[in-house]
CHARMM internal coordinates of N, CA and C (Angstrom, degrees):
IC EDIT
DIST 1 N 1 CA 1.4477
DIST 1 CA 1 C 1.5341
ANGL 1 N 1 CA 1 C 109.17
DIST 1 C 2 N 1.3060
ANGL 1 CA 1 C 2 N 114.47
DIHE 1 N 1 CA 1 C 2 N 139.46
DIST 2 N 2 CA 1.4570
ANGL 1 C 2 N 2 CA 121.83
DIHE 1 CA 1 C 2 N 2 CA 176.72
DIST 2 CA 2 C 1.5142
ANGL 2 N 2 CA 2 C 107.24
DIHE 1 C 2 N 2 CA 2 C -127.04
DIST 2 C 3 N 1.3030
ANGL 2 CA 2 C 3 N 116.19
DIHE 2 N 2 CA 2 C 3 N 122.35
DIST 3 N 3 CA 1.4746
ANGL 2 C 3 N 3 CA 122.14
DIHE 2 CA 2 C 3 N 3 CA 179.87
DIST 3 CA 3 C 1.5256
ANGL 3 N 3 CA 3 C 111.67
DIHE 2 C 3 N 3 CA 3 C 53.37
DIST 3 C 4 N 1.3296
ANGL 3 CA 3 C 4 N 117.01
DIHE 3 N 3 CA 3 C 4 N 37.32
DIST 4 N 4 CA 1.4567
ANGL 3 C 4 N 4 CA 120.87
DIHE 3 CA 3 C 4 N 4 CA 177.92
DIST 4 CA 4 C 1.5130
ANGL 4 N 4 CA 4 C 114.76
DIHE 3 C 4 N 4 CA 4 C 78.82
DIST 4 C 5 N 1.3363
ANGL 4 CA 4 C 5 N 117.57
DIHE 4 N 4 CA 4 C 5 N 6.95
DIST 5 N 5 CA 1.4693
ANGL 4 C 5 N 5 CA 120.97
DIHE 4 CA 4 C 5 N 5 CA 179.75
DIST 5 CA 5 C 1.5176
ANGL 5 N 5 CA 5 C 109.05
DIHE 4 C 5 N 5 CA 5 C -110.92
DIST 5 C 6 N 1.3149
ANGL 5 CA 5 C 6 N 116.86
DIHE 5 N 5 CA 5 C 6 N 140.29
DIST 6 N 6 CA 1.4503
ANGL 5 C 6 N 6 CA 123.46
DIHE 5 CA 5 C 6 N 6 CA -178.91
DIST 6 CA 6 C 1.5284
ANGL 6 N 6 CA 6 C 109.70
DIHE 5 C 6 N 6 CA 6 C -106.42
DIST 6 C 7 N 1.3301
ANGL 6 CA 6 C 7 N 115.66
DIHE 6 N 6 CA 6 C 7 N 140.87
DIST 7 N 7 CA 1.4522
ANGL 6 C 7 N 7 CA 121.00
DIHE 6 CA 6 C 7 N 7 CA 176.91
DIST 7 CA 7 C 1.5206
ANGL 7 N 7 CA 7 C 109.83
DIHE 6 C 7 N 7 CA 7 C -69.63
DIST 7 C 8 N 1.3126
ANGL 7 CA 7 C 8 N 116.33
DIHE 7 N 7 CA 7 C 8 N 132.88
DIST 8 N 8 CA 1.4606
ANGL 7 C 8 N 8 CA 122.05
DIHE 7 CA 7 C 8 N 8 CA 174.30
DIST 8 CA 8 C 1.5169
ANGL 8 N 8 CA 8 C 107.25
DIHE 7 C 8 N 8 CA 8 C -119.05
DIST 8 C 9 N 1.3249
ANGL 8 CA 8 C 9 N 115.64
DIHE 8 N 8 CA 8 C 9 N 117.66
DIST 9 N 9 CA 1.4569
ANGL 8 C 9 N 9 CA 121.75
DIHE 8 CA 8 C 9 N 9 CA 178.00
DIST 9 CA 9 C 1.5202
ANGL 9 N 9 CA 9 C 107.16
DIHE 8 C 9 N 9 CA 9 C -96.64
DIST 9 C 10 N 1.3329
ANGL 9 CA 9 C 10 N 116.96
DIHE 9 N 9 CA 9 C 10 N 108.67
DIST 10 N 10 CA 1.4542
ANGL 9 C 10 N 10 CA 121.20
DIHE 9 CA 9 C 10 N 10 CA -175.92
DIST 10 CA 10 C 1.5228
ANGL 10 N 10 CA 10 C 111.68
DIHE 9 C 10 N 10 CA 10 C -79.81
DIST 10 C 11 N 1.3245
ANGL 10 CA 10 C 11 N 116.81
DIHE 10 N 10 CA 10 C 11 N -52.14
DIST 11 N 11 CA 1.4630
ANGL 10 C 11 N 11 CA 120.17
DIHE 10 CA 10 C 11 N 11 CA 176.56
DIST 11 CA 11 C 1.5218
ANGL 11 N 11 CA 11 C 108.73
DIHE 10 C 11 N 11 CA 11 C -165.30
DIST 11 C 12 N 1.3254
ANGL 11 CA 11 C 12 N 114.91
DIHE 11 N 11 CA 11 C 12 N 168.17
DIST 12 N 12 CA 1.4618
ANGL 11 C 12 N 12 CA 121.51
DIHE 11 CA 11 C 12 N 12 CA 178.75
DIST 12 CA 12 C 1.5204
ANGL 12 N 12 CA 12 C 108.49
DIHE 11 C 12 N 12 CA 12 C -133.81
DIST 12 C 13 N 1.3154
ANGL 12 CA 12 C 13 N 115.79
DIHE 12 N 12 CA 12 C 13 N 152.03
DIST 13 N 13 CA 1.4631
ANGL 12 C 13 N 13 CA 121.62
DIHE 12 CA 12 C 13 N 13 CA 178.56
DIST 13 CA 13 C 1.5182
ANGL 13 N 13 CA 13 C 108.21
DIHE 12 C 13 N 13 CA 13 C -143.46
DIST 13 C 14 N 1.3201
ANGL 13 CA 13 C 14 N 115.74
DIHE 13 N 13 CA 13 C 14 N 147.90
DIST 14 N 14 CA 1.4507
ANGL 13 C 14 N 14 CA 119.15
DIHE 13 CA 13 C 14 N 14 CA 175.89
DIST 14 CA 14 C 1.5230
ANGL 14 N 14 CA 14 C 107.99
DIHE 13 C 14 N 14 CA 14 C -86.39
DIST 14 C 15 N 1.3199
ANGL 14 CA 14 C 15 N 114.78
DIHE 14 N 14 CA 14 C 15 N 127.88
DIST 15 N 15 CA 1.4626
ANGL 14 C 15 N 15 CA 120.88
DIHE 14 CA 14 C 15 N 15 CA -178.15
DIST 15 CA 15 C 1.5226
ANGL 15 N 15 CA 15 C 109.60
DIHE 14 C 15 N 15 CA 15 C -75.02
DIST 15 C 16 N 1.3097
ANGL 15 CA 15 C 16 N 115.92
DIHE 15 N 15 CA 15 C 16 N 147.89
DIST 16 N 16 CA 1.4629
ANGL 15 C 16 N 16 CA 121.30
DIHE 15 CA 15 C 16 N 16 CA 177.37
DIST 16 CA 16 C 1.5120
ANGL 16 N 16 CA 16 C 110.85
DIHE 15 C 16 N 16 CA 16 C -69.07
DIST 16 C 17 N 1.3143
ANGL 16 CA 16 C 17 N 116.66
DIHE 16 N 16 CA 16 C 17 N 148.97
DIST 17 N 17 CA 1.4568
ANGL 16 C 17 N 17 CA 121.37
DIHE 16 CA 16 C 17 N 17 CA -178.65
DIST 17 CA 17 C 1.5117
ANGL 17 N 17 CA 17 C 112.71
DIHE 16 C 17 N 17 CA 17 C -80.74
DIST 17 C 18 N 1.2996
ANGL 17 CA 17 C 18 N 114.76
DIHE 17 N 17 CA 17 C 18 N 168.89
DIST 18 N 18 CA 1.4512
ANGL 17 C 18 N 18 CA 122.00
DIHE 17 CA 17 C 18 N 18 CA 177.13
DIST 18 CA 18 C 1.5277
ANGL 18 N 18 CA 18 C 107.80
DIHE 17 C 18 N 18 CA 18 C -94.42
DIST 18 C 19 N 1.3103
ANGL 18 CA 18 C 19 N 120.31
DIHE 18 N 18 CA 18 C 19 N 116.96
DIST 19 N 19 CA 1.4639
ANGL 18 C 19 N 19 CA 121.19
DIHE 18 CA 18 C 19 N 19 CA -176.24
DIST 19 CA 19 C 1.5294
ANGL 19 N 19 CA 19 C 113.90
DIHE 18 C 19 N 19 CA 19 C -67.48
DIST 19 C 20 N 1.3315
ANGL 19 CA 19 C 20 N 118.83
DIHE 19 N 19 CA 19 C 20 N -11.75
DIST 20 N 20 CA 1.4636
ANGL 19 C 20 N 20 CA 121.50
DIHE 19 CA 19 C 20 N 20 CA -178.68
DIST 20 CA 20 C 1.5238
ANGL 20 N 20 CA 20 C 112.84
DIHE 19 C 20 N 20 CA 20 C -79.09
DIST 20 C 21 N 1.3268
ANGL 20 CA 20 C 21 N 117.77
DIHE 20 N 20 CA 20 C 21 N -19.93
DIST 21 N 21 CA 1.4576
ANGL 20 C 21 N 21 CA 120.46
DIHE 20 CA 20 C 21 N 21 CA -178.33
DIST 21 CA 21 C 1.5186
ANGL 21 N 21 CA 21 C 110.07
DIHE 20 C 21 N 21 CA 21 C -104.16
DIST 21 C 22 N 1.3186
ANGL 21 CA 21 C 22 N 116.20
DIHE 21 N 21 CA 21 C 22 N 147.47
DIST 22 N 22 CA 1.4644
ANGL 21 C 22 N 22 CA 121.06
DIHE 21 CA 21 C 22 N 22 CA -178.37
DIST 22 CA 22 C 1.5227
ANGL 22 N 22 CA 22 C 111.02
DIHE 21 C 22 N 22 CA 22 C -72.58
DIST 22 C 23 N 1.3165
ANGL 22 CA 22 C 23 N 116.79
DIHE 22 N 22 CA 22 C 23 N -53.67
DIST 23 N 23 CA 1.4687
ANGL 22 C 23 N 23 CA 120.96
DIHE 22 CA 22 C 23 N 23 CA -179.83
DIST 23 CA 23 C 1.5186
ANGL 23 N 23 CA 23 C 107.80
DIHE 22 C 23 N 23 CA 23 C -127.46
DIST 23 C 24 N 1.2831
ANGL 23 CA 23 C 24 N 115.35
DIHE 23 N 23 CA 23 C 24 N 123.53
DIST 24 N 24 CA 1.4549
ANGL 23 C 24 N 24 CA 120.86
DIHE 23 CA 23 C 24 N 24 CA -179.79
DIST 24 CA 24 C 1.5168
ANGL 24 N 24 CA 24 C 108.45
DIHE 23 C 24 N 24 CA 24 C -126.05
DIST 24 C 25 N 1.3382
ANGL 24 CA 24 C 25 N 118.64
DIHE 24 N 24 CA 24 C 25 N 138.51
DIST 25 N 25 CA 1.4568
ANGL 24 C 25 N 25 CA 119.09
DIHE 24 CA 24 C 25 N 25 CA 179.20
DIST 25 CA 25 C 1.5322
ANGL 25 N 25 CA 25 C 110.36
DIHE 24 C 25 N 25 CA 25 C -64.56
DIST 25 C 26 N 1.3272
ANGL 25 CA 25 C 26 N 117.40
DIHE 25 N 25 CA 25 C 26 N 143.41
DIST 26 N 26 CA 1.4595
ANGL 25 C 26 N 26 CA 119.46
DIHE 25 CA 25 C 26 N 26 CA 178.93
DIST 26 CA 26 C 1.5290
ANGL 26 N 26 CA 26 C 110.73
DIHE 25 C 26 N 26 CA 26 C -65.49
DIST 26 C 27 N 1.3226
ANGL 26 CA 26 C 27 N 114.97
DIHE 26 N 26 CA 26 C 27 N 137.38
DIST 27 N 27 CA 1.4614
ANGL 26 C 27 N 27 CA 120.73
DIHE 26 CA 26 C 27 N 27 CA -179.50
DIST 27 CA 27 C 1.5246
ANGL 27 N 27 CA 27 C 109.08
DIHE 26 C 27 N 27 CA 27 C -118.52
DIST 27 C 28 N 1.3247
ANGL 27 CA 27 C 28 N 115.04
DIHE 27 N 27 CA 27 C 28 N 132.60
DIST 28 N 28 CA 1.4489
ANGL 27 C 28 N 28 CA 121.70
DIHE 27 CA 27 C 28 N 28 CA 177.12
DIST 28 CA 28 C 1.5182
ANGL 28 N 28 CA 28 C 108.27
DIHE 27 C 28 N 28 CA 28 C -117.04
DIST 28 C 29 N 1.3202
ANGL 28 CA 28 C 29 N 116.32
DIHE 28 N 28 CA 28 C 29 N 132.16
DIST 29 N 29 CA 1.4530
ANGL 28 C 29 N 29 CA 122.10
DIHE 28 CA 28 C 29 N 29 CA 179.62
DIST 29 CA 29 C 1.5216
ANGL 29 N 29 CA 29 C 107.44
DIHE 28 C 29 N 29 CA 29 C -102.57
DIST 29 C 30 N 1.3294
ANGL 29 CA 29 C 30 N 115.75
DIHE 29 N 29 CA 29 C 30 N 122.39
DIST 30 N 30 CA 1.4584
ANGL 29 C 30 N 30 CA 122.05
DIHE 29 CA 29 C 30 N 30 CA 179.75
DIST 30 CA 30 C 1.5193
ANGL 30 N 30 CA 30 C 108.50
DIHE 29 C 30 N 30 CA 30 C -102.92
DIST 30 C 31 N 1.3093
ANGL 30 CA 30 C 31 N 116.67
DIHE 30 N 30 CA 30 C 31 N 124.78
DIST 31 N 31 CA 1.4612
ANGL 30 C 31 N 31 CA 121.23
DIHE 30 CA 30 C 31 N 31 CA 177.60
DIST 31 CA 31 C 1.5232
ANGL 31 N 31 CA 31 C 107.49
DIHE 30 C 31 N 31 CA 31 C -97.60
DIST 31 C 32 N 1.3252
ANGL 31 CA 31 C 32 N 114.97
DIHE 31 N 31 CA 31 C 32 N 115.60
DIST 32 N 32 CA 1.4593
ANGL 31 C 32 N 32 CA 122.08
DIHE 31 CA 31 C 32 N 32 CA -173.41
DIST 32 CA 32 C 1.5236
ANGL 32 N 32 CA 32 C 109.57
DIHE 31 C 32 N 32 CA 32 C -129.32
DIST 32 C 33 N 1.3269
ANGL 32 CA 32 C 33 N 115.57
DIHE 32 N 32 CA 32 C 33 N 169.62
DIST 33 N 33 CA 1.4616
ANGL 32 C 33 N 33 CA 118.91
DIHE 32 CA 32 C 33 N 33 CA 178.60
DIST 33 CA 33 C 1.5308
ANGL 33 N 33 CA 33 C 111.50
DIHE 32 C 33 N 33 CA 33 C -74.62
DIST 33 C 34 N 1.3405
ANGL 33 CA 33 C 34 N 117.47
DIHE 33 N 33 CA 33 C 34 N -36.22
DIST 34 N 34 CA 1.4637
ANGL 33 C 34 N 34 CA 121.74
DIHE 33 CA 33 C 34 N 34 CA -178.83
DIST 34 CA 34 C 1.5209
ANGL 34 N 34 CA 34 C 108.88
DIHE 33 C 34 N 34 CA 34 C -149.28
DIST 34 C 35 N 1.3420
ANGL 34 CA 34 C 35 N 119.17
DIHE 34 N 34 CA 34 C 35 N 107.39
DIST 35 N 35 CA 1.4637
ANGL 34 C 35 N 35 CA 121.66
DIHE 34 CA 34 C 35 N 35 CA -174.77
DIST 35 CA 35 C 1.5276
ANGL 35 N 35 CA 35 C 114.96
DIHE 34 C 35 N 35 CA 35 C -57.07
DIST 35 C 36 N 1.3143
ANGL 35 CA 35 C 36 N 118.51
DIHE 35 N 35 CA 35 C 36 N -32.68
DIST 36 N 36 CA 1.4624
ANGL 35 C 36 N 36 CA 120.08
DIHE 35 CA 35 C 36 N 36 CA -177.23
DIST 36 CA 36 C 1.5245
ANGL 36 N 36 CA 36 C 112.95
DIHE 35 C 36 N 36 CA 36 C -70.51
DIST 36 C 37 N 1.3254
ANGL 36 CA 36 C 37 N 117.70
DIHE 36 N 36 CA 36 C 37 N -12.05
DIST 37 N 37 CA 1.4594
ANGL 36 C 37 N 37 CA 121.20
DIHE 36 CA 36 C 37 N 37 CA 179.52
DIST 37 CA 37 C 1.5267
ANGL 37 N 37 CA 37 C 113.18
DIHE 36 C 37 N 37 CA 37 C -80.87
DIST 37 C 38 N 1.3194
ANGL 37 CA 37 C 38 N 118.16
DIHE 37 N 37 CA 37 C 38 N -10.19
DIST 38 N 38 CA 1.4594
ANGL 37 C 38 N 38 CA 121.61
DIHE 37 CA 37 C 38 N 38 CA 179.96
DIST 38 CA 38 C 1.5299
ANGL 38 N 38 CA 38 C 109.09
DIHE 37 C 38 N 38 CA 38 C -77.82
DIST 38 C 39 N 1.3203
ANGL 38 CA 38 C 39 N 116.40
DIHE 38 N 38 CA 38 C 39 N 110.90
DIST 39 N 39 CA 1.4619
ANGL 38 C 39 N 39 CA 120.94
DIHE 38 CA 38 C 39 N 39 CA -179.16
DIST 39 CA 39 C 1.5184
ANGL 39 N 39 CA 39 C 110.22
DIHE 38 C 39 N 39 CA 39 C -79.29
DIST 39 C 40 N 1.3201
ANGL 39 CA 39 C 40 N 116.05
DIHE 39 N 39 CA 39 C 40 N 160.80
DIST 40 N 40 CA 1.4636
ANGL 39 C 40 N 40 CA 121.09
DIHE 39 CA 39 C 40 N 40 CA 178.64
DIST 40 CA 40 C 1.5266
ANGL 40 N 40 CA 40 C 110.61
DIHE 39 C 40 N 40 CA 40 C -65.29
DIST 40 C 41 N 1.3214
ANGL 40 CA 40 C 41 N 117.60
DIHE 40 N 40 CA 40 C 41 N -34.01
DIST 41 N 41 CA 1.4608
ANGL 40 C 41 N 41 CA 121.27
DIHE 40 CA 40 C 41 N 41 CA 178.10
DIST 41 CA 41 C 1.5212
ANGL 41 N 41 CA 41 C 111.00
DIHE 40 C 41 N 41 CA 41 C -63.56
DIST 41 C 42 N 1.3250
ANGL 41 CA 41 C 42 N 116.86
DIHE 41 N 41 CA 41 C 42 N -45.54
DIST 42 N 42 CA 1.4703
ANGL 41 C 42 N 42 CA 120.37
DIHE 41 CA 41 C 42 N 42 CA 179.73
DIST 42 CA 42 C 1.5310
ANGL 42 N 42 CA 42 C 110.91
DIHE 41 C 42 N 42 CA 42 C -69.35
DIST 42 C 43 N 1.3244
ANGL 42 CA 42 C 43 N 116.96
DIHE 42 N 42 CA 42 C 43 N -32.97
DIST 43 N 43 CA 1.4623
ANGL 42 C 43 N 43 CA 121.46
DIHE 42 CA 42 C 43 N 43 CA 176.98
DIST 43 CA 43 C 1.5335
ANGL 43 N 43 CA 43 C 109.91
DIHE 42 C 43 N 43 CA 43 C -62.43
DIST 43 C 44 N 1.3489
ANGL 43 CA 43 C 44 N 117.13
DIHE 43 N 43 CA 43 C 44 N -44.23
DIST 44 N 44 CA 1.4644
ANGL 43 C 44 N 44 CA 120.48
DIHE 43 CA 43 C 44 N 44 CA 177.83
DIST 44 CA 44 C 1.5203
ANGL 44 N 44 CA 44 C 111.11
DIHE 43 C 44 N 44 CA 44 C -65.51
DIST 44 C 45 N 1.3280
ANGL 44 CA 44 C 45 N 117.49
DIHE 44 N 44 CA 44 C 45 N -37.12
DIST 45 N 45 CA 1.4637
ANGL 44 C 45 N 45 CA 121.44
DIHE 44 CA 44 C 45 N 45 CA 177.40
DIST 45 CA 45 C 1.5342
ANGL 45 N 45 CA 45 C 110.38
DIHE 44 C 45 N 45 CA 45 C -61.88
DIST 45 C 46 N 1.3239
ANGL 45 CA 45 C 46 N 117.39
DIHE 45 N 45 CA 45 C 46 N -46.74
DIST 46 N 46 CA 1.4604
ANGL 45 C 46 N 46 CA 121.13
DIHE 45 CA 45 C 46 N 46 CA 179.48
DIST 46 CA 46 C 1.5274
ANGL 46 N 46 CA 46 C 111.04
DIHE 45 C 46 N 46 CA 46 C -62.50
DIST 46 C 47 N 1.3212
ANGL 46 CA 46 C 47 N 116.66
DIHE 46 N 46 CA 46 C 47 N -40.69
DIST 47 N 47 CA 1.4605
ANGL 46 C 47 N 47 CA 119.94
DIHE 46 CA 46 C 47 N 47 CA 178.90
DIST 47 CA 47 C 1.5274
ANGL 47 N 47 CA 47 C 110.52
DIHE 46 C 47 N 47 CA 47 C -63.22
DIST 47 C 48 N 1.3242
ANGL 47 CA 47 C 48 N 117.22
DIHE 47 N 47 CA 47 C 48 N -40.68
DIST 48 N 48 CA 1.4689
ANGL 47 C 48 N 48 CA 120.44
DIHE 47 CA 47 C 48 N 48 CA 178.88
DIST 48 CA 48 C 1.5224
ANGL 48 N 48 CA 48 C 111.18
DIHE 47 C 48 N 48 CA 48 C -64.92
DIST 48 C 49 N 1.3252
ANGL 48 CA 48 C 49 N 117.78
DIHE 48 N 48 CA 48 C 49 N -38.79
DIST 49 N 49 CA 1.4682
ANGL 48 C 49 N 49 CA 121.35
DIHE 48 CA 48 C 49 N 49 CA 178.73
DIST 49 CA 49 C 1.5304
ANGL 49 N 49 CA 49 C 111.00
DIHE 48 C 49 N 49 CA 49 C -67.42
DIST 49 C 50 N 1.3189
ANGL 49 CA 49 C 50 N 117.63
DIHE 49 N 49 CA 49 C 50 N -38.01
DIST 50 N 50 CA 1.4666
ANGL 49 C 50 N 50 CA 120.85
DIHE 49 CA 49 C 50 N 50 CA 177.66
DIST 50 CA 50 C 1.5211
ANGL 50 N 50 CA 50 C 109.21
DIHE 49 C 50 N 50 CA 50 C -65.80
DIST 50 C 51 N 1.3250
ANGL 50 CA 50 C 51 N 116.82
DIHE 50 N 50 CA 50 C 51 N -43.50
DIST 51 N 51 CA 1.4679
ANGL 50 C 51 N 51 CA 120.30
DIHE 50 CA 50 C 51 N 51 CA 179.65
DIST 51 CA 51 C 1.5249
ANGL 51 N 51 CA 51 C 111.88
DIHE 50 C 51 N 51 CA 51 C -65.67
DIST 51 C 52 N 1.3172
ANGL 51 CA 51 C 52 N 117.49
DIHE 51 N 51 CA 51 C 52 N -31.57
DIST 52 N 52 CA 1.4631
ANGL 51 C 52 N 52 CA 120.83
DIHE 51 CA 51 C 52 N 52 CA 177.74
DIST 52 CA 52 C 1.5312
ANGL 52 N 52 CA 52 C 110.16
DIHE 51 C 52 N 52 CA 52 C -67.89
DIST 52 C 53 N 1.3154
ANGL 52 CA 52 C 53 N 116.83
DIHE 52 N 52 CA 52 C 53 N -39.71
DIST 53 N 53 CA 1.4704
ANGL 52 C 53 N 53 CA 121.28
DIHE 52 CA 52 C 53 N 53 CA -179.50
DIST 53 CA 53 C 1.5214
ANGL 53 N 53 CA 53 C 111.40
DIHE 52 C 53 N 53 CA 53 C -75.79
DIST 53 C 54 N 1.3278
ANGL 53 CA 53 C 54 N 117.44
DIHE 53 N 53 CA 53 C 54 N -40.43
DIST 54 N 54 CA 1.4710
ANGL 53 C 54 N 54 CA 122.10
DIHE 53 CA 53 C 54 N 54 CA -176.96
DIST 54 CA 54 C 1.5222
ANGL 54 N 54 CA 54 C 107.95
DIHE 53 C 54 N 54 CA 54 C -144.39
DIST 54 C 55 N 1.3251
ANGL 54 CA 54 C 55 N 117.57
DIHE 54 N 54 CA 54 C 55 N 95.48
DIST 55 N 55 CA 1.4719
ANGL 54 C 55 N 55 CA 118.51
DIHE 54 CA 54 C 55 N 55 CA -178.31
DIST 55 CA 55 C 1.5296
ANGL 55 N 55 CA 55 C 112.00
DIHE 54 C 55 N 55 CA 55 C -66.71
DIST 55 C 56 N 1.2995
ANGL 55 CA 55 C 56 N 115.44
DIHE 55 N 55 CA 55 C 56 N 139.01
DIST 56 N 56 CA 1.4635
ANGL 55 C 56 N 56 CA 123.34
DIHE 55 CA 55 C 56 N 56 CA 175.12
DIST 56 CA 56 C 1.5241
ANGL 56 N 56 CA 56 C 106.69
DIHE 55 C 56 N 56 CA 56 C -121.03
DIST 56 C 57 N 1.3464
ANGL 56 CA 56 C 57 N 117.56
DIHE 56 N 56 CA 56 C 57 N 80.30
DIST 57 N 57 CA 1.4683
ANGL 56 C 57 N 57 CA 119.54
DIHE 56 CA 56 C 57 N 57 CA -173.79
DIST 57 CA 57 C 1.5247
ANGL 57 N 57 CA 57 C 112.22
DIHE 56 C 57 N 57 CA 57 C -63.73
DIST 57 C 58 N 1.3258
ANGL 57 CA 57 C 58 N 114.88
DIHE 57 N 57 CA 57 C 58 N 128.32
DIST 58 N 58 CA 1.4564
ANGL 57 C 58 N 58 CA 120.55
DIHE 57 CA 57 C 58 N 58 CA 175.72
DIST 58 CA 58 C 1.5101
ANGL 58 N 58 CA 58 C 115.55
DIHE 57 C 58 N 58 CA 58 C 79.01
DIST 58 C 59 N 1.3276
ANGL 58 CA 58 C 59 N 118.74
DIHE 58 N 58 CA 58 C 59 N -0.85
DIST 59 N 59 CA 1.4626
ANGL 58 C 59 N 59 CA 121.09
DIHE 58 CA 58 C 59 N 59 CA -179.25
DIST 59 CA 59 C 1.5270
ANGL 59 N 59 CA 59 C 110.33
DIHE 58 C 59 N 59 CA 59 C -112.36
DIST 59 C 60 N 1.3152
ANGL 59 CA 59 C 60 N 117.36
DIHE 59 N 59 CA 59 C 60 N 137.92
DIST 60 N 60 CA 1.4581
ANGL 59 C 60 N 60 CA 118.89
DIHE 59 CA 59 C 60 N 60 CA 172.60
DIST 60 CA 60 C 1.5245
ANGL 60 N 60 CA 60 C 109.65
DIHE 59 C 60 N 60 CA 60 C -75.48
DIST 60 C 61 N 1.3060
ANGL 60 CA 60 C 61 N 116.97
DIHE 60 N 60 CA 60 C 61 N 155.12
DIST 61 N 61 CA 1.4666
ANGL 60 C 61 N 61 CA 121.86
DIHE 60 CA 60 C 61 N 61 CA 175.17
DIST 61 CA 61 C 1.5229
ANGL 61 N 61 CA 61 C 108.19
DIHE 60 C 61 N 61 CA 61 C -104.77
DIST 61 C 62 N 1.3082
ANGL 61 CA 61 C 62 N 116.05
DIHE 61 N 61 CA 61 C 62 N 136.26
DIST 62 N 62 CA 1.4594
ANGL 61 C 62 N 62 CA 120.94
DIHE 61 CA 61 C 62 N 62 CA 175.90
DIST 62 CA 62 C 1.5157
ANGL 62 N 62 CA 62 C 108.30
DIHE 61 C 62 N 62 CA 62 C -103.92
DIST 62 C 63 N 1.3196
ANGL 62 CA 62 C 63 N 116.57
DIHE 62 N 62 CA 62 C 63 N 123.25
DIST 63 N 63 CA 1.4562
ANGL 62 C 63 N 63 CA 121.63
DIHE 62 CA 62 C 63 N 63 CA 175.59
DIST 63 CA 63 C 1.5199
ANGL 63 N 63 CA 63 C 107.73
DIHE 62 C 63 N 63 CA 63 C -111.76
DIST 63 C 64 N 1.3172
ANGL 63 CA 63 C 64 N 116.08
DIHE 63 N 63 CA 63 C 64 N 118.56
DIST 64 N 64 CA 1.4568
ANGL 63 C 64 N 64 CA 122.38
DIHE 63 CA 63 C 64 N 64 CA -179.51
DIST 64 CA 64 C 1.5155
ANGL 64 N 64 CA 64 C 108.13
DIHE 63 C 64 N 64 CA 64 C -113.51
DIST 64 C 65 N 1.3214
ANGL 64 CA 64 C 65 N 116.43
DIHE 64 N 64 CA 64 C 65 N 132.37
DIST 65 N 65 CA 1.4706
ANGL 64 C 65 N 65 CA 120.76
DIHE 64 CA 64 C 65 N 65 CA 178.84
DIST 65 CA 65 C 1.5161
ANGL 65 N 65 CA 65 C 110.24
DIHE 64 C 65 N 65 CA 65 C -103.42
DIST 65 C 66 N 1.3184
ANGL 65 CA 65 C 66 N 114.80
DIHE 65 N 65 CA 65 C 66 N 136.55
DIST 66 N 66 CA 1.4675
ANGL 65 C 66 N 66 CA 121.35
DIHE 65 CA 65 C 66 N 66 CA 175.31
DIST 66 CA 66 C 1.5141
ANGL 66 N 66 CA 66 C 108.36
DIHE 65 C 66 N 66 CA 66 C -131.45
DIST 66 C 67 N 1.3119
ANGL 66 CA 66 C 67 N 116.37
DIHE 66 N 66 CA 66 C 67 N 142.33
DIST 67 N 67 CA 1.4684
ANGL 66 C 67 N 67 CA 117.67
DIHE 66 CA 66 C 67 N 67 CA 173.69
DIST 67 CA 67 C 1.5149
ANGL 67 N 67 CA 67 C 109.70
DIHE 66 C 67 N 67 CA 67 C -72.57
DIST 67 C 68 N 1.3031
ANGL 67 CA 67 C 68 N 116.51
DIHE 67 N 67 CA 67 C 68 N 143.32
DIST 68 N 68 CA 1.4660
ANGL 67 C 68 N 68 CA 120.14
DIHE 67 CA 67 C 68 N 68 CA 178.65
DIST 68 CA 68 C 1.5135
ANGL 68 N 68 CA 68 C 108.68
DIHE 67 C 68 N 68 CA 68 C -69.70
DIST 68 C 69 N 1.3242
ANGL 68 CA 68 C 69 N 116.20
DIHE 68 N 68 CA 68 C 69 N 137.84
DIST 69 N 69 CA 1.4640
ANGL 68 C 69 N 69 CA 121.37
DIHE 68 CA 68 C 69 N 69 CA -179.78
DIST 69 CA 69 C 1.5255
ANGL 69 N 69 CA 69 C 109.73
DIHE 68 C 69 N 69 CA 69 C -72.31
DIST 69 C 70 N 1.2798
ANGL 69 CA 69 C 70 N 115.59
DIHE 69 N 69 CA 69 C 70 N 140.87
DIST 70 N 70 CA 1.4665
ANGL 69 C 70 N 70 CA 120.93
DIHE 69 CA 69 C 70 N 70 CA 174.70
DIST 70 CA 70 C 1.5094
ANGL 70 N 70 CA 70 C 108.73
DIHE 69 C 70 N 70 CA 70 C -72.95
DIST 70 C 71 N 1.3120
ANGL 70 CA 70 C 71 N 116.57
DIHE 70 N 70 CA 70 C 71 N 142.80
DIST 71 N 71 CA 1.4515
ANGL 70 C 71 N 71 CA 120.18
DIHE 70 CA 70 C 71 N 71 CA 176.89
DIST 71 CA 71 C 1.5162
ANGL 71 N 71 CA 71 C 109.40
DIHE 70 C 71 N 71 CA 71 C -71.80
DIST 71 C 72 N 1.3274
ANGL 71 CA 71 C 72 N 114.85
DIHE 71 N 71 CA 71 C 72 N 135.22
DIST 72 N 72 CA 1.4581
ANGL 71 C 72 N 72 CA 119.05
DIHE 71 CA 71 C 72 N 72 CA 177.50
DIST 72 CA 72 C 1.5040
ANGL 72 N 72 CA 72 C 109.77
DIHE 71 C 72 N 72 CA 72 C -89.53
DIST 72 C 73 N 1.2897
ANGL 72 CA 72 C 73 N 116.26
DIHE 72 N 72 CA 72 C 73 N 134.93
DIST 73 N 73 CA 1.4579
ANGL 72 C 73 N 73 CA 121.41
DIHE 72 CA 72 C 73 N 73 CA 177.04
DIST 73 CA 73 C 1.5075
ANGL 73 N 73 CA 73 C 109.45
DIHE 72 C 73 N 73 CA 73 C -106.03
DIST 73 C 74 N 1.2901
ANGL 73 CA 73 C 74 N 116.43
DIHE 73 N 73 CA 73 C 74 N 139.01
DIST 74 N 74 CA 1.4637
ANGL 73 C 74 N 74 CA 120.70
DIHE 73 CA 73 C 74 N 74 CA 179.58
DIST 74 CA 74 C 1.4927
ANGL 74 N 74 CA 74 C 111.08
DIHE 73 C 74 N 74 CA 74 C -88.77
END
COOR INIT
IC SEED 1 N 1 CA 1 C
IC BUILD
C-alpha cells in the first residue's frame, strides 16, 4: 500500500512483437488501477511467476504498467 491505496491488477496481456527486429524481449502489459503503486519487489515476483509458467532463457522480460481505461457512458 502507498498512501493508503492498494494496487489492483486487473489483467495482463503479452504485447505483440516488432517484426523489424530479429529477437525482441517478451513484453507484458499490466493493466492496473495506479501504475506507481507497483513496487519493485512485486514486479520481481510477477517476473518470477511468468518465468515459472513459460521460461524465456537468456531474455529479459519487460513489464509495462498502464492504468485501466474508464468506461465511457453514452
